[in-house]
DRENKOL-625199 format. One record per residue (C-alpha): chain; z, y, x. Coordinates in steps of 0.5 Angstrom, whole numbers, always signed. Example, Ala and Ser with C-alpha at 12.3 -4.5 7.8 and 13.67 -1.06 7.14 Angstrom:
! DRENKOL-625199
{chain: A; w: +16; v: -9; u: +25}
{chain: A; w: +14; v: -2; u: +27}
This chain:
! DRENKOL-625199
{chain: A; w: -98; v: +64; u: +111}
{chain: A; w: -103; v: +69; u: +108}
{chain: A; w: -99; v: +75; u: +104}
{chain: A; w: -101; v: +76; u: +96}
{chain: A; w: -101; v: +83; u: +95}
{chain: A; w: -99; v: +86; u: +88}
{chain: A; w: -106; v: +87; u: +85}
{chain: A; w: -108; v: +80; u: +87}
{chain: A; w: -102; v: +77; u: +84}
{chain: A; w: -103; v: +81; u: +77}
{chain: A; w: -110; v: +78; u: +78}
{chain: A; w: -108; v: +71; u: +79}
{chain: A; w: -112; v: +67; u: +73}
{chain: A; w: -108; v: +63; u: +68}
{chain: A; w: -110; v: +56; u: +68}
{chain: A; w: -113; v: +53; u: +61}
{chain: A; w: -108; v: +48; u: +61}
{chain: A; w: -102; v: +52; u: +60}
{chain: A; w: -101; v: +53; u: +53}
{chain: A; w: -101; v: +46; u: +52}
{chain: A; w: -96; v: +45; u: +57}
{chain: A; w: -91; v: +50; u: +54}
{chain: A; w: -92; v: +47; u: +47}
{chain: A; w: -91; v: +40; u: +50}
{chain: A; w: -84; v: +43; u: +53}
{chain: A; w: -82; v: +46; u: +47}
{chain: A; w: -83; v: +40; u: +43}
{chain: A; w: -79; v: +36; u: +47}
{chain: A; w: -74; v: +41; u: +47}
{chain: A; w: -73; v: +41; u: +40}
{chain: A; w: -74; v: +33; u: +39}
{chain: A; w: -68; v: +32; u: +45}
{chain: A; w: -64; v: +37; u: +41}
{chain: A; w: -65; v: +34; u: +34}
{chain: A; w: -63; v: +27; u: +37}
{chain: A; w: -57; v: +30; u: +41}
{chain: A; w: -55; v: +34; u: +34}
{chain: A; w: -56; v: +27; u: +30}
{chain: A; w: -52; v: +23; u: +35}
{chain: A; w: -46; v: +28; u: +35}
{chain: A; w: -46; v: +28; u: +28}
{chain: A; w: -46; v: +21; u: +28}
{chain: A; w: -40; v: +21; u: +32}
{chain: A; w: -36; v: +26; u: +28}
{chain: A; w: -37; v: +22; u: +22}
{chain: A; w: -35; v: +16; u: +25}
{chain: A; w: -29; v: +19; u: +28}
{chain: A; w: -27; v: +22; u: +21}
{chain: A; w: -29; v: +15; u: +17}
{chain: A; w: -24; v: +11; u: +23}
{chain: A; w: -19; v: +16; u: +21}
{chain: A; w: -19; v: +15; u: +14}
{chain: A; w: -19; v: +8; u: +14}
{chain: A; w: -13; v: +8; u: +20}
{chain: A; w: -9; v: +12; u: +15}
{chain: A; w: -10; v: +7; u: +9}
{chain: A; w: -9; v: +1; u: +13}
{chain: A; w: -3; v: +4; u: +16}
{chain: A; w: +0; v: +6; u: +10}
{chain: A; w: -2; v: -1; u: +6}
{chain: A; w: -1; v: -6; u: +12}
{chain: A; w: +6; v: -8; u: +14}
{chain: A; w: +3; v: -12; u: +20}
{chain: A; w: -1; v: -6; u: +23}
{chain: A; w: +5; v: -1; u: +21}
{chain: A; w: +9; v: -6; u: +25}
{chain: A; w: +5; v: -5; u: +31}
{chain: A; w: +3; v: +2; u: +31}
{chain: A; w: +10; v: +6; u: +28}
{chain: A; w: +12; v: +8; u: +35}
{chain: A; w: +6; v: +12; u: +36}
{chain: A; w: +8; v: +20; u: +37}
{chain: A; w: +3; v: +23; u: +32}
{chain: A; w: +4; v: +17; u: +27}
{chain: A; w: +12; v: +18; u: +28}
{chain: A; w: +12; v: +25; u: +25}
{chain: A; w: +13; v: +22; u: +18}
{chain: A; w: +17; v: +16; u: +15}
{chain: A; w: +15; v: +9; u: +17}
{chain: A; w: +16; v: +2; u: +14}
{chain: A; w: +15; v: -4; u: +19}
{chain: A; w: +17; v: -12; u: +19}
{chain: A; w: +23; v: -12; u: +23}
{chain: A; w: +24; v: -20; u: +22}
{chain: A; w: +20; v: -26; u: +19}
{chain: A; w: +23; v: -32; u: +17}
{chain: A; w: +19; v: -39; u: +16}
{chain: A; w: +23; v: -45; u: +14}
{chain: A; w: +19; v: -52; u: +12}
{chain: A; w: +22; v: -59; u: +10}
{chain: A; w: +21; v: -64; u: +5}
{chain: A; w: +25; v: -60; u: -1}
{chain: A; w: +22; v: -53; u: +0}
{chain: A; w: +17; v: -48; u: +4}
{chain: A; w: +20; v: -41; u: +5}
{chain: A; w: +16; v: -35; u: +8}
{chain: A; w: +19; v: -29; u: +8}
{chain: A; w: +18; v: -22; u: +11}
{chain: A; w: +24; v: -17; u: +12}
{chain: A; w: +22; v: -9; u: +12}
{chain: A; w: +26; v: -4; u: +15}
{chain: A; w: +25; v: +4; u: +14}
{chain: A; w: +26; v: +9; u: +19}
{chain: A; w: +24; v: +16; u: +21}
{chain: A; w: +26; v: +19; u: +15}
{chain: A; w: +31; v: +24; u: +18}
{chain: A; w: +37; v: +21; u: +14}
{chain: A; w: +40; v: +16; u: +18}
{chain: A; w: +46; v: +15; u: +13}
{chain: A; w: +40; v: +13; u: +8}
{chain: A; w: +36; v: +9; u: +12}
{chain: A; w: +43; v: +5; u: +14}
{chain: A; w: +44; v: +4; u: +7}
{chain: A; w: +37; v: +2; u: +4}
{chain: A; w: +36; v: -3; u: +10}
{chain: A; w: +43; v: -6; u: +9}
{chain: A; w: +41; v: -7; u: +2}
{chain: A; w: +35; v: -10; u: +3}
{chain: A; w: +37; v: -15; u: +8}
{chain: A; w: +43; v: -17; u: +3}
{chain: A; w: +38; v: -17; u: -3}
{chain: A; w: +33; v: -22; u: +1}
{chain: A; w: +39; v: -26; u: +4}
{chain: A; w: +41; v: -27; u: -3}
{chain: A; w: +34; v: -29; u: -6}
{chain: A; w: +33; v: -34; u: +0}
{chain: A; w: +40; v: -37; u: -1}
{chain: A; w: +39; v: -38; u: -9}
{chain: A; w: +32; v: -40; u: -8}
{chain: A; w: +35; v: -46; u: -3}
{chain: A; w: +40; v: -48; u: -8}
{chain: A; w: +35; v: -48; u: -14}
{chain: A; w: +30; v: -52; u: -9}
{chain: A; w: +36; v: -57; u: -8}
{chain: A; w: +38; v: -58; u: -15}
{chain: A; w: +31; v: -59; u: -17}
{chain: A; w: +30; v: -64; u: -12}
{chain: A; w: +36; v: -68; u: -14}
{chain: A; w: +34; v: -68; u: -21}
{chain: A; w: +27; v: -70; u: -20}
{chain: A; w: +30; v: -76; u: -16}
{chain: A; w: +35; v: -78; u: -21}
{chain: A; w: +30; v: -78; u: -27}
{chain: A; w: +25; v: -83; u: -23}
{chain: A; w: +21; v: -79; u: -18}
{chain: A; w: +20; v: -81; u: -11}
{chain: A; w: +20; v: -77; u: -5}
{chain: A; w: +13; v: -78; u: -4}
{chain: A; w: +11; v: -75; u: -10}
{chain: A; w: +16; v: -69; u: -10}
{chain: A; w: +12; v: -62; u: -8}
{chain: A; w: +16; v: -58; u: -4}
{chain: A; w: +18; v: -51; u: -8}
{chain: A; w: +15; v: -45; u: -5}
{chain: A; w: +18; v: -39; u: -4}
{chain: A; w: +15; v: -32; u: -1}
{chain: A; w: +18; v: -26; u: +0}
{chain: A; w: +14; v: -20; u: +2}
{chain: A; w: +13; v: -12; u: +1}
{chain: A; w: +8; v: -7; u: -1}
{chain: A; w: +8; v: +0; u: +1}
{chain: A; w: +6; v: +4; u: -5}
{chain: A; w: +6; v: +11; u: -2}
{chain: A; w: +9; v: +15; u: +5}
{chain: A; w: +8; v: +22; u: +6}
{chain: A; w: +13; v: +28; u: +8}
{chain: A; w: +16; v: +28; u: +1}
{chain: A; w: +16; v: +21; u: -2}
{chain: A; w: +17; v: +14; u: +1}
{chain: A; w: +15; v: +9; u: -5}
{chain: A; w: +15; v: +1; u: -3}
{chain: A; w: +16; v: -5; u: -7}
{chain: A; w: +19; v: -12; u: -5}
{chain: A; w: +17; v: -18; u: -9}
{chain: A; w: +19; v: -25; u: -9}
{chain: A; w: +14; v: -31; u: -11}
{chain: A; w: +17; v: -37; u: -13}
{chain: A; w: +14; v: -44; u: -15}
{chain: A; w: +19; v: -48; u: -19}
{chain: A; w: +16; v: -52; u: -25}
{chain: A; w: +12; v: -46; u: -26}
{chain: A; w: +11; v: -39; u: -22}
{chain: A; w: +14; v: -33; u: -23}
{chain: A; w: +15; v: -26; u: -19}
{chain: A; w: +21; v: -21; u: -18}
{chain: A; w: +20; v: -14; u: -16}
{chain: A; w: +25; v: -9; u: -13}
{chain: A; w: +22; v: -2; u: -13}
{chain: A; w: +25; v: +3; u: -8}
{chain: A; w: +23; v: +11; u: -9}
{chain: A; w: +26; v: +15; u: -4}
{chain: A; w: +26; v: +23; u: -4}
{chain: A; w: +26; v: +24; u: +4}
{chain: A; w: +28; v: +31; u: +3}
{chain: A; w: +35; v: +30; u: -1}
{chain: A; w: +35; v: +23; u: +2}
{chain: A; w: +36; v: +20; u: -5}
{chain: A; w: +33; v: +14; u: -8}
{chain: A; w: +30; v: +16; u: -14}
{chain: A; w: +30; v: +14; u: -22}
{chain: A; w: +25; v: +16; u: -27}
{chain: A; w: +30; v: +22; u: -29}
{chain: A; w: +30; v: +24; u: -22}
{chain: A; w: +23; v: +24; u: -22}
{chain: A; w: +21; v: +27; u: -29}
{chain: A; w: +27; v: +31; u: -31}
{chain: A; w: +32; v: +30; u: -37}
{chain: A; w: +27; v: +29; u: -42}
{chain: A; w: +24; v: +23; u: -38}
{chain: A; w: +26; v: +18; u: -44}
{chain: A; w: +21; v: +22; u: -49}
{chain: A; w: +16; v: +23; u: -44}
{chain: A; w: +15; v: +16; u: -41}
{chain: A; w: +16; v: +13; u: -48}
{chain: A; w: +10; v: +17; u: -51}
{chain: A; w: +6; v: +16; u: -45}
{chain: A; w: +7; v: +8; u: -46}
{chain: A; w: +6; v: +8; u: -53}
{chain: A; w: -1; v: +12; u: -53}
{chain: A; w: -3; v: +7; u: -47}
{chain: A; w: -1; v: +1; u: -52}
{chain: A; w: -5; v: +4; u: -58}
{chain: A; w: -11; v: +4; u: -54}
{chain: A; w: -11; v: -3; u: -52}
{chain: A; w: -16; v: -8; u: -55}
{chain: A; w: -14; v: -13; u: -60}
{chain: A; w: -14; v: -19; u: -56}
{chain: A; w: -9; v: -15; u: -51}
{chain: A; w: -5; v: -13; u: -57}
{chain: A; w: -4; v: -20; u: -59}
{chain: A; w: +0; v: -21; u: -53}
{chain: A; w: +5; v: -16; u: -55}
{chain: A; w: +12; v: -18; u: -57}
{chain: A; w: +12; v: -15; u: -65}
{chain: A; w: +19; v: -13; u: -64}
{chain: A; w: +18; v: -9; u: -58}
{chain: A; w: +21; v: -2; u: -58}
{chain: A; w: +19; v: +2; u: -51}
{chain: A; w: +24; v: +7; u: -52}
{chain: A; w: +30; v: +2; u: -52}
{chain: A; w: +27; v: +0; u: -45}
{chain: A; w: +27; v: +6; u: -41}
{chain: A; w: +33; v: +8; u: -37}
{chain: A; w: +35; v: +10; u: -30}
{chain: A; w: +34; v: +3; u: -28}
{chain: A; w: +27; v: +2; u: -31}
{chain: A; w: +22; v: +0; u: -25}
{chain: A; w: +17; v: +4; u: -23}
{chain: A; w: +13; v: +6; u: -16}
{chain: A; w: +10; v: +13; u: -14}
{chain: A; w: +2; v: +12; u: -13}
{chain: A; w: -2; v: +16; u: -8}
{chain: A; w: -3; v: +21; u: -14}
{chain: A; w: +4; v: +22; u: -14}
{chain: A; w: +5; v: +20; u: -21}
{chain: A; w: +10; v: +15; u: -23}
{chain: A; w: +8; v: +8; u: -25}
{chain: A; w: +12; v: +4; u: -30}
{chain: A; w: +12; v: -3; u: -29}
{chain: A; w: +14; v: -9; u: -34}
{chain: A; w: +15; v: -16; u: -31}
{chain: A; w: +12; v: -22; u: -35}
{chain: A; w: +16; v: -23; u: -41}
{chain: A; w: +19; v: -16; u: -42}
{chain: A; w: +14; v: -13; u: -47}
{chain: A; w: +8; v: -19; u: -47}
{chain: A; w: +8; v: -26; u: -47}
{chain: A; w: +7; v: -29; u: -40}
{chain: A; w: +0; v: -30; u: -40}
{chain: A; w: -1; v: -23; u: -41}
{chain: A; w: +2; v: -22; u: -34}
{chain: A; w: +5; v: -16; u: -31}
{chain: A; w: +4; v: -9; u: -35}
{chain: A; w: +4; v: -3; u: -31}
{chain: A; w: +3; v: +4; u: -34}
{chain: A; w: +2; v: +11; u: -30}
{chain: A; w: +5; v: +17; u: -33}
{chain: A; w: +0; v: +22; u: -32}
{chain: A; w: +0; v: +29; u: -35}
């Protein structure tokens, strides 16, 4: 093989195509880099979106919470899941029930007390619903109705998680029963995880809670349009309805939302009334 001297090496002619090759290589590198960056960006955005959606679903969907609550990362805060489902159906009634359980608050006494109360509450609601269904059926038959014409009474009991974080757990158990007409009953639980207490409005807002809540609700009612105000009972005194047993939940803004069921302050056609108590 013939050795190339230093002088000859320095004098090797540069091909005319070199500039074009270099430009093509640079262009390819930039395009490849941009594609990789775009792909990486998409992956990161997708992961973030998945995380947000997952957290939202876990906090609002009892089925998903039931399946995932034992995962260690998720298990660092309190969780609520369906411990039992009850389905009964016959010629008189149709019952569909989900019983929730709270765990991992760090307060075993609180969990035991609340879970026992929930279990007893739902058991009582089922028994009462069954009694009413039987009485309604007997009355229907006694007044000339036939079993073929009778429509079974539907009873559904379920729950909805309003807020779960390191400080508060807020959820509602609701029962919907269809008899001559449909009506819904709510049971709210608002738990201070640190103290292990089931909170009232006084616990959440302080000793002036009656004045605070009454003022905020009256301000919101004053902003109702005239059509909605027509449903308001004329003799309603909001301040007289606010006490430590007043129903409320804590929303994702960490604000209490006071709830009045049908017929409490308005005619039934107006439905349930909710008032967020903001600053």
